[in-house]
Every structure is written in structure tokens, then in C-alpha cells.
C-alpha positions in Angstrom: -1.4 0.1 6.3 -3.4 -0.7 9.4 -2.0 0.7 12.6 -1.0 -2.4 14.5 1.7 -0.6 16.5 5.5 -0.7 16.1 6.5 -2.5 12.9 9.0 -5.4 12.6 11.6 -6.4 10.1 9.1 -8.5 8.2 7.1 -5.3 7.4 10.4 -3.6 6.3 11.5 -6.4 3.9 7.9 -7.2 2.7 6.5 -3.7 2.2 8.5 -0.7 3.3 11.6 -1.3 1.2 9.2 -1.3 -1.8 7.6 1.9 -0.7 11.0 3.6 -0.3 11.9 2.7 -3.9 8.5 3.6 -5.4 8.4 7.1 -3.9 11.2 8.1 -6.3 9.3 6.6 -9.4 5.7 7.5 -8.8 3.5 10.1 -7.1 2.8 8.0 -4.0 0.2 8.3 -1.2 0.8 6.3 1.9 -1.9 6.4 4.6 -2.7 5.0 8.0 -5.9 2.9 7.6 -7.3 3.7 11.1 -10.9 3.1 10.0 -9.9 -0.3 8.7 -8.4 -1.1 12.1 -11.9 -0.5 13.6 -13.5 -3.1 11.3 -11.8 -5.8 13.4 -10.8 -3.9 16.6 -14.0 -1.9 17.2 -14.0 -3.1 20.8 -10.5 -1.8 21.7 -10.2 1.7 20.0 -8.0 3.0 22.9 -4.9 1.3 21.4 -5.3 2.9 17.9 -4.0 6.4 18.5 -0.6 5.4 19.9 -0.3 2.7 17.3 -0.8 5.3 14.6 2.0 7.5 15.7 4.4 4.6 16.4 3.7 3.3 12.9 4.3 6.6 11.2 7.6 7.0 13.0 8.6 3.5 11.7 7.7 4.6 8.1 10.0 7.6 8.5 12.7 5.5 10.1 12.6 3.1 7.2 13.2 5.9 4.7 9.7 7.0 3.6 10.3 10.6 2.7 7.5 13.2 3.2 9.2 15.4 0.6 8.7 12.7 -2.0 5.4 11.1 -0.9 2.2 12.1 0.8 1.6 10.6 4.2 -1.8 11.0 5.9 -4.3 9.4 8.2 -7.5 8.0 6.6 -9.9 9.4 9.2 -8.5 12.9 8.7 -9.8 12.8 5.1 -13.6 12.3 5.6 -14.1 12.3 1.8 -13.1 8.6 2.0 -16.2 7.9 4.1 -18.4 10.0 1.8 -17.3 8.1 -1.3 -17.7 4.8 0.6 -21.3 5.7 1.4 -22.2 6.8 -2.1 -20.6 3.7 -3.7 -22.5 1.5 -1.2 -25.7 2.6 -3.0 -24.7 0.8 -6.1 -22.6 -2.1 -4.7 -24.4 -5.5 -5.0 -24.4 -7.5 -1.7 -23.1 -10.6 -3.5 -20.0 -8.8 -4.6 -19.0 -8.2 -1.0 -19.9 -11.7 0.2 -17.7 -13.3 -2.5 -14.5 -11.4 -1.6 -12.1 -14.3 -0.6 -10.8 -12.6 2.6 -14.3 -12.1 4.0 -14.9 -15.7 5.0 -11.2 -16.3 5.5 -10.9 -13.6 8.2 -14.0 -14.8 9.9 -12.6 -18.3 10.2 -9.2 -17.0 11.5 -10.5 -14.4 14.0 -13.0 -16.7 15.7 -12.6 -14.8 19.0 -14.2 -11.7 17.4 -17.8 -11.2 16.3 -17.2 -10.1 12.7 -20.9 -10.4 11.6 -20.9 -6.6 11.4 -21.9 -4.2 8.6 -18.5 -2.6 8.8 -16.6 -5.8 8.3 -18.8 -6.9 5.4 -18.2 -3.6 3.8 -14.4 -3.2 4.3 -13.6 -4.2 0.7 -15.8 -1.3 -0.4 -14.0 1.1 1.9 -10.7 -0.2 0.4 -12.1 0.6 -3.0 -13.1 4.1 -1.9 -9.5 4.6 -0.6 -8.2 3.8 -4.1 -10.8 5.4 -6.3 -10.9 8.8 -4.5 -7.4 9.5 -5.8 -8.1 8.2 -9.2 -5.1 5.9 -8.6 -3.7 4.1 -11.6 -1.4 1.6 -9.8 -1.9 -0.1 -6.4 1.1 -2.0 -5.0 -0.2 -5.3 -3.6 0.7 -8.9 -3.0 -1.0 -11.7 -5.0 -3.6 -12.3 -2.2 -4.9 -8.7 -2.7 -5.6 -9.0 -6.4 -9.3 -9.9 -5.9 -9.7 -6.6 -4.0 -8.2 -4.7 -7.0 -10.5 -6.5 -9.4 -13.5 -5.7 -7.2 -12.4 -2.0 -7.3 -12.2 -2.1 -11.1 -15.6 -3.6 -11.4 -17.0 -1.0 -9.1 -15.4 1.9 -11.1 -16.8 0.4 -14.3 -20.3 0.1 -12.8 -20.2 3.6 -11.5 -19.0 5.1 -14.8 -21.6 3.1 -16.7 -24.4 4.4 -14.5 -23.3 8.0 -14.0 -20.6 8.8 -16.5 -22.9 10.8 -18.8 -22.7 14.1 -16.9 -25.0 17.0 -17.8 -23.5 19.2 -20.6 -20.7 16.6 -21.2 -20.0 17.5 -24.8 -19.8 21.3 -24.0 -17.5 20.7 -21.1 -15.3 18.3 -23.2 -15.1 20.9 -26.0 -14.1 23.6 -23.6 -11.4 21.3 -22.2 -10.0 20.6 -25.7 -9.4 24.3 -26.2 -7.2 24.3 -23.0 -4.7 22.1 -24.8 -3.5 24.9 -27.0 -3.5 25.4 -30.8 -1.4 22.5 -32.2 -2.4 20.0 -29.5 -6.1 20.9 -29.9 -5.9 20.2 -33.6 -3.9 17.0 -33.0 -6.4 15.7 -30.4 -9.4 16.3 -32.8 -7.6 14.5 -35.7 -6.7 11.5 -33.5 -10.2 11.3 -32.1 -11.7 11.4 -35.6 -9.4 8.7 -36.9 -10.3 6.4 -34.0 -14.1 7.1 -34.1 -14.4 6.9 -37.9 -11.8 4.3 -38.8 -11.3 2.4 -35.6 -7.6 3.3 -35.6 -6.3 2.0 -32.3 -2.9 3.6 -32.8 -4.6 7.0 -33.0 -6.4 6.2 -29.7 -3.2 5.3 -28.0 -1.5 8.4 -29.4 -4.3 10.6 -28.1 -4.1 9.0 -24.7 -0.4 9.7 -24.6 -1.0 13.3 -25.6 -3.4 13.7 -22.6 -1.1 12.0 -20.2 1.6 14.6 -21.0 -0.7 17.6 -20.2 0.3 18.6 -16.7 -1.8 21.8 -16.7 -5.2 20.0 -17.2 -7.3 19.3 -14.1 -8.1 15.7 -13.4 -11.7 16.4 -14.2 -10.9 17.7 -17.7 -8.4 14.9 -18.4 -11.0 12.3 -17.6 -13.6 14.1 -19.7 -11.2 14.1 -22.7 -10.4 10.4 -22.2 -14.2 9.6 -22.3 -14.8 11.9 -25.2 -12.1 10.1 -27.2 -14.0 6.9 -27.2 -17.4 8.4 -27.7 -18.5 7.7 -24.2 -19.1 9.9 -21.2 -16.6 11.2 -18.7 -14.6 8.5 -16.9 -15.4 9.8 -13.4 -13.6 7.0 -11.6 -10.4 5.5 -13.0 -9.9 1.7 -13.1 -6.7 1.0 -11.2 -4.2 -1.7 -12.1 -2.7 -4.1 -9.5 1.1 -3.5 -9.3 2.5 -6.8 -8.0 5.4 -6.1 -5.6 8.3 -8.5 -5.1 7.3 -11.0 -2.4 9.9 -11.1 0.3 9.3 -13.7 3.0 11.2 -12.5 6.1 11.9 -15.4 8.4 11.2 -15.0 12.1 13.2 -16.2 15.1 11.7 -19.7 14.9 12.0 -20.1 11.1 8.4 -19.4 10.3 7.3 -16.2 8.6 8.0 -13.3 10.9 4.6 -12.3 12.4 3.4 -10.8 15.7 0.9 -13.7 15.9 3.8 -16.2 16.1 5.7 -14.0 18.7 8.9 -14.4 16.6 9.6 -10.8 15.6 12.4 -8.2 15.8 11.0 -4.7 15.7 12.4 -2.1 13.4 13.8 -0.1 16.3 14.4 -2.9 18.8 16.9 -2.2 21.6 20.4 -3.4 20.5 20.9 -5.6 23.6 17.4 -7.1 23.0 18.3 -7.9 19.4 21.4 -9.7 20.5 19.5 -11.6 23.2 16.7 -12.7 20.8 19.1 -14.0 18.2 21.5 -15.7 20.7 18.5 -17.6 22.1 17.1 -18.7 18.7 16.6 -22.5 18.3 19.1 -24.2 16.0 19.5 -27.6 14.3 18.1 -30.0 17.0 20.8 -32.5 16.0 23.5 -30.3 17.4 23.1 -31.2 21.1 26.8 -30.7 21.9 29.3 -28.3 20.5 31.1 -31.2 18.8 28.0 -32.4 17.0 27.9 -31.6 13.2 24.8 -29.9 12.0 22.7 -29.1 8.9 22.1 -25.4 8.2 19.1 -26.3 6.1 17.4 -27.5 9.3 18.4 -24.4 11.3 16.3 -21.2 11.6 19.5 -19.1 11.9 20.5 -20.1 8.4 17.3 -18.5 7.1 18.5 -15.2 8.5 22.0 -15.7 7.0 20.3 -15.9 3.6 18.9 -12.3 4.2 21.9 -10.7 6.0 25.1 -12.5 5.1 27.4 -12.2 2.0 28.6 -15.3 0.1 31.8 -15.7 2.0 30.0 -15.8 5.3 27.4 -18.2 4.0 30.1 -20.6 2.9 31.8 -20.2 6.3 28.5 -21.2 8.0 27.9 -24.2 5.7 31.4 -25.6 6.1 31.7 -24.8 9.8 28.2 -26.1 10.8 28.5 -29.3 8.9 32.0 -30.1 10.3 31.2 -28.8 13.8 34.1 -26.3 13.2 32.0 -23.4 14.6 29.6 -23.3 17.4 26.0 -22.0 17.2 26.7 -18.8 19.2 29.6 -18.1 16.8 27.4 -18.7 13.8 24.8 -16.3 15.1 27.2 -13.3 15.5 27.2 -12.2 11.8 23.4 -12.2 11.8 23.4 -10.0 14.9 25.8 -7.6 13.2 23.8 -7.6 10.0 20.5 -6.8 11.8 22.1 -4.0 13.8 23.8 -2.5 10.8 20.4 -2.5 9.0 18.7 -0.9 12.0 21.3 1.8 12.7 20.1 4.4 10.2 16.5 3.6 11.1 17.2 4.4 14.8 19.0 7.6 13.8 16.2 8.8 11.5 13.6 8.0 14.2 15.4 9.8 17.0 14.5 13.3 15.7 10.8 12.4 15.7 11.0 10.8 19.1 12.7 14.0 20.5 10.2 16.3 18.9 6.8 14.6 18.2 5.4 17.8 16.7 7.5 17.1 13.6 5.5 13.9 12.9 2.2 15.8 13.6 3.2 18.5 11.1 4.1 15.9 8.4 0.7 14.3 8.8 -1.1 17.6 8.8 0.6 18.6 5.5 -0.2 15.2 4.0 -3.8 15.3 5.0 -4.2 18.7 3.4 -2.7 17.5 0.1 -4.8 14.4 0.2 -8.0 16.4 0.9 -7.4 18.6 -2.1 -7.1 15.6 -4.4 -10.1 13.9 -2.8 -12.3 17.0 -3.0 -11.7 17.2 -6.8 -13.0 13.6 -7.2 -15.9 14.1 -4.9 -17.1 17.3 -6.8 -17.4 15.1 -9.9 -19.0 12.2 -8.1 -21.6 14.4 -6.4 -22.4 16.2 -9.6 -22.7 12.8 -11.5 -25.1 11.4 -8.8 -27.3 14.5 -8.8 -25.9 16.0 -5.6 -24.1 19.0 -7.0 -26.6 21.5 -5.7 -25.7 25.1 -6.2 
């Protein structure tokens, strides 16, 4: 996520709730994309550092757990930049120019000069961010699918050009022996069945066997995947897009909640400010006087009831608004209560980090160390494949 400062409830419902669920199901890496922030905010870098720490506290407040997931800052893992540079050597210019968001962002951000090398290459940096961890799944919305497909094409191109590492067969044979007696024999049998008879069930069984081997290094696992199909080592894995449930959080004016619309409630907004913002929300323009009946479907407050209110409250709103039985301030109170109840645990979780900022720094330092270990293993293979593994 780019460090844009304090996050709002749209970020929570659209992204962070998914992160909190995923961290219990997968080995997750969540990072602050500070280099990506520079692709569009290269002329105002002074705002980035504070934005970074504010955003990480919001992640922790939302329930992202550093004991379950790895949290780090992109620029603290310089291997991202090295892989980005090496991949740039084989990335056709046309691939970058056809990424849909390239022209789209240039049209939207007309106040910025985005005719820069960094902005043209940001999809490649995104790919490096993914490929360096040999990620298998990337949680994205539908608009990001072209980026994942670009990444898959890039991994395919790299593996085709460099996948035949020196001494591949010898290294693969050595890796097979690490499986242990019975599994070594089973792997060889399944590999033979696939290569001699085209038995796809044998191929899938062999892949499942490798997936279960926790003691194998990533490098050896990728060698054995490549050896199965008679190819070279799959140095870079092709990731799959994992579509996350779209959740459109309405803003204070009924549009999508966004800083650009100035219609947000931040995750840790002051309680009094939350009440003030919701109480001054526009309502159905037909309700000029308290006695005028209204239509909830034409009122931005109703959109928030759909997020925060139970069925009984929603029926109360529908009936009371249409009959003028309740006033607009009265109608807004359950929404205020719902937002404050959602924010209460976030404020409590955030407070310890606000009281002691070193806790956040330590979490990030540990995360950066874990991320660098994973990144270094990939980069060793990449350098060797590209002829840069000098000894």
C-alpha cells in the first residue's frame, strides 16, 4: 500500500478487513510501497516519512498482527530495486506502455509531469515486488488484474531466457535425494510416468508431494518443479491474482469514500469529530422541514445504514423517514454509534504504539529482516541465472 498518510474507513472496508482475514490463512507479506509513492510524489518527498508511520499504526489498529504476517518498508529491502533493474533488461518497452493505468493516471493527474522513467516503469517495480518473494497469490481488485498478467508474462519470459542454470540436472538430482528414501522413489516414479506417458495425474501428484516438503529450500523446490516437466529451474514463480471481495464504502456525500472527494472518516478520527461530520451530512433534499416525508434511497445517510445498521434499525429508518416519523438527526444517531463502536478497538490498539513509537520501529525492523532473507534467496538464483553469480 502506498503511504498516503492516515487511512480512512474506506481503506478498512475495502482492503484491511481482507488483510486481517488472510493473515490467518496464508503466509502474508504486507509492505509500505514508499518507492511507489515517489513515482507520483517525487517533488514532495518530505511528507512520505510521517505518512509511512501513520499508515503502519493504522494497519496495526485495524488488526494486522505482526506475529501472523510480515510487515516491512519497501525501500528497506533494496533487493526489490536490484530485481527491478535486472528485469528491466528484458522488459519490452511496449509492455509497459500498454498497461491500462499508465495512460489513465497521466490523464487524471494532469497537475503532475508524469513523463518520467520511474512512472513508466512502475508496473515493473510492482512485478519485482511480487516476484522477489516467489508469491503464489496476490490479493487485488479487478482493476489490478492486468498488472498480475504483466507479472506472469515477465516471469515466463525470464524463466524461458535464463531457466537453464549451469549444472541444472546435477543440482536437481541432489535435491531429489533430500526428499528421503520413500519420497525420493515416489518422485522419480511420478516424473517418469509424466514424461514417458504424459500422465497429468502423476504430474499433479508430484507437485503436491513437493508442496508438502517444508524442509526443502525455495531454490531446490523450484528446481524439482522444473525437473518434473523436463524443463529448467522455474526461477521466478508465476503468481495468480486472488480477487478480493469488493466493498464500496460510501463517503459522507454518498460517493465512494475518498480523500480526493474530501468525504472521509479516518480510522482513528476523534469521537467528537465523527459525530460532527455525520450530523452535518446532507440528507434527502426533499426533506426541507421536519414534517416533510423523505426517501432513504435518495439520502447518503442510508448508504451508511446499509454498512452499520441491523435489520430492525434499517426498517425503523425506512418507515420513519418515509412517514416523517423521525427527524434526520435522530436517523443519524445509530450510524454515529455504529462507526464509534467499530473504531473503539482500533483506537485502543493504536494507543500503545502512539505512546511508544519504538514498538512500531521494532515491528518494521523485524519484518524487514524476514523479508530480506526471502528476497536474498531469490536474488542468489536470479544473479546466478543471469551470469552474475561471481565467486
